[in-house]
C-alpha positions, 0 to 999 in steps of 0.5 A: 840117660839122666836128666843132666846128661840129657840136657848137655847132650848134643842136639842130634842125641836128643829126642826131636820135639814136635816143631823139629819134626815138622820143620825137618819134614818141610825142608825134606818135601821142599815145602821151604828152602830154608826156615825163617822164624821171629820173636815178636814181643810187645814192648809194654813190660820187660820180658819174663821167664816165659818169654826165655822159653819162646826166645830159646825156641824161635832162635834156637830153631833158626840156628839148628836149621841154619835159618834165621830169626827176626827180632820184631816189636809188636807195637800196635798198642801205644798207650802201654808201650815205650822205648824203655821196654824196647831197649830192656827186651834187646838187652835180654835177647843178647843177654841170653846169647842170641843174635837176630837177623838183619835190622830190628823190625817194628809192626809199626813199619808196616802201618802204611802197608797194613792200612792199605790192606784194610782199605783192600778189604773195605773195597772187597766188601769184607770190612766195615766201620761199626758204631757199636761201642765196646759193651754193645759189640760184646752183646752182639758177639753172642757166646761160646753156645749162641751165635752173635748177631750182625751190626746195624752197620754191617751192610754200609756201602764200600763208599760209606766205609771208605770215607768213615775209615779216612775220618778215623785215620784223620782224627775226625772221629772220637775215640771209642766212637767206631772201629773197622771190623772184617766182615767174616761170619757172626755165627761162626762156632769160633768167636774169634771169626765173629766180625772182629775189630780190625782197627781202633782209634787212639789218639796217643803218641807212639813210641815209634811213629810219634803223632803220624797215626790216630788208628792202630791195627789189632794184633791179630790183623797185624801178626800174620800180614807182618809174618808175610812181609818178612818171609817168616815160614814158621810163625810160632806161638803159644797155645792160646793163640790156636783159636786164633789160627783160623783168623790168622789164616783167613787174612792171609787168604783174602789179602794180597800178601806176598808170602803164606806163613803158617802158624804153629802152637806150643804150650807156654811155661807155667811156673809154680811160685810165679806169676808171669801175667804182665798186668800182675807183674806190672801191678807189683811194680806200680804198687811198690811190691818190688823195686822195679821190673828188675828186681831180683825177686821178679821173674823177668830176664832182667830181675833174674840177670841182676839176681845172678842167674846165668844165660846158660842156666836159663838155656839149659832150663828151657831145654830140659822142660822141652816143647809140647802141646800139653800145658803143665806146671813146671816146679820152680825148683828145677829152674833153681837146680839148673842155676845151682848146677851152672854156678857150682861149675863155673862160679869163683869161690870166696868167704863172706861172714854175713853176721860178724862175730869177733874171734880172738886167738890168744896165742897167735902173736898181735903183730903177726900176719900171714897170707894163705892161698885158696883156689878160685875153684876146686875143680877150675885150675883157669881161676886164679888163686886168692890170698887170704890174710890172716891175724890174731883178730878174725870174724866168724859167722855168729851162727858158727858158734855156741857156747854148748851144743850136742853132737849134731852141731859140727861148728865151734863149741868152747872146749872143742876144736874146728878148722878154720877153712884153708887155715889152722885148726882152733879151739874155743876157750871162752866168749865175752858177752855185753851187759845184755848177755849177747856174746860179742867175741870168742877167745880161742887158740890155734893148734900149731902145724895144723894148716893143711894138716890134722893135729899131731895130738890126734884130736880132730876138729869136729867141722870147718868153718869160714872167716875173714881177717879182722884187719884186712878184709871188705865191708859190705851189705848183703841182700838175701833174696827168696821166692817172692811167693810163698804159695805154689799157685798165687791167686788160685781160685780167684784169690788176690795174689798179692796175699800170697807174697812171701814176707820173707822174700827179702832180708837186708844185711849190713855190716858184713865182711868179705874177703879182700879178693871180692874188691875186684868183683863184677857186676852180675857175676856170680860167686859162691860165698862158701858155706852160704850160697851164691852171690853177685854184686849189684851195681845199682845198690852199691854206692859210695864205695860199699859194694852191695851182694845180692844172694842169687840162691842158697847152696840147697833147696831150703823149700824141699822140706816146706813142701814135704811138710805141706 
């Protein structure tokens, strides 16, 4: 079975991955009556392509097995979180085609419960307030080969810990002066079990709870208990959380939680020519290398949507790469293939001249205009035909004309013929140049009776070129986007990843001309500009009545030859 047929096959015909097998077994053995998953992003940035894999996995498993998937915001770090990020994440999940179960959840909804569980640990002698600074705590923690040392505060009494934790909560202690730590084992081989911090002081405004709290739980402390409160049966994380699972289970075992969820890990998506670190993405935004989190060059879901990627193409990509426990790097060309494949099947066609060159038809009446029709899509009868006005003055792409050329050049050359797509065959006679020697006009003749027919004299055209009417077209600008990075592994070997930025990742073309049908183009809806690639209208850049189109992707992989050369 080919890759394409595998991706399009019903779920029942595809090999089950290990998480599907686990869920099937748990349901068959009665370990769970139904499954419940969750997608728990931190609202500290826009979601990226790696999150798309997690979204498709968590929501997809719930859909496949008739369960539910919660959307829960892990908002335990208020310094970097905002409502802007919350709203962007909601849009991304919905756009990808998924619905969360019930109301949106926030970890902050459980702050009271989490605080009481922290008190429970203190009263049980399993948590203590520690005065070590962050630097001192790292020193006491030990290394992978050496055990840690107990904090001088580890044996504080329950009463003293309760009093100090209360002061932390009330904001009577300064940030960084102390933290609440779980009392587990400072000699544990797993460093995550060496008395981890579970609460720290942060006197900052929280996007959801305002100024109610001065202490905030750690992700490790909040994660499992939030899952338990929501009845999550399968808590699915990426492999970097595998070493955190014993801590996840320790909290579940040592607290009076209402359920016992279980954590499973899968390999995260690593994509070449891409960075998905939120720190690096934020740096790209903050330092002006891109025009915001939704810049069409960004690997964010919002950026890809704005560029013209489709939900179906991203879901298909996530399906193709599969779900495993082995880390690997996926070639970005697979993502680009999925986008091309979907757009080729579904994008309406149109003509747009990116670098206009005037074409005058010397034997066509100056006062005459015809209207030709063209299919909206060569294989889609459901897409309406387009009307193409035709006159004696047209515009073609400057790259489609040469005064002289070898036999490999299949476009317009003086003394040679080409077909104007969906219209006449023409033959070029001469060109006009300005004072600097630049070609500013081509003069040609139509070959009569060649609309849809070959010339009667038997001299066939060498190729087909696109065009727009000189008197009836849509003026527009076009933004040609390419990969943001020119190296497969930006930042490899400790190098500054910014050095790998592709200087040609964006080219802005003004004065482009498109066929009139694109006047009704919808934002973020992709169109194939024939012979050029796939483009979509950018609502943010389109101002004052002039549309701006983003190039989603070219018709062919322009990076394949570069990769072969390297």
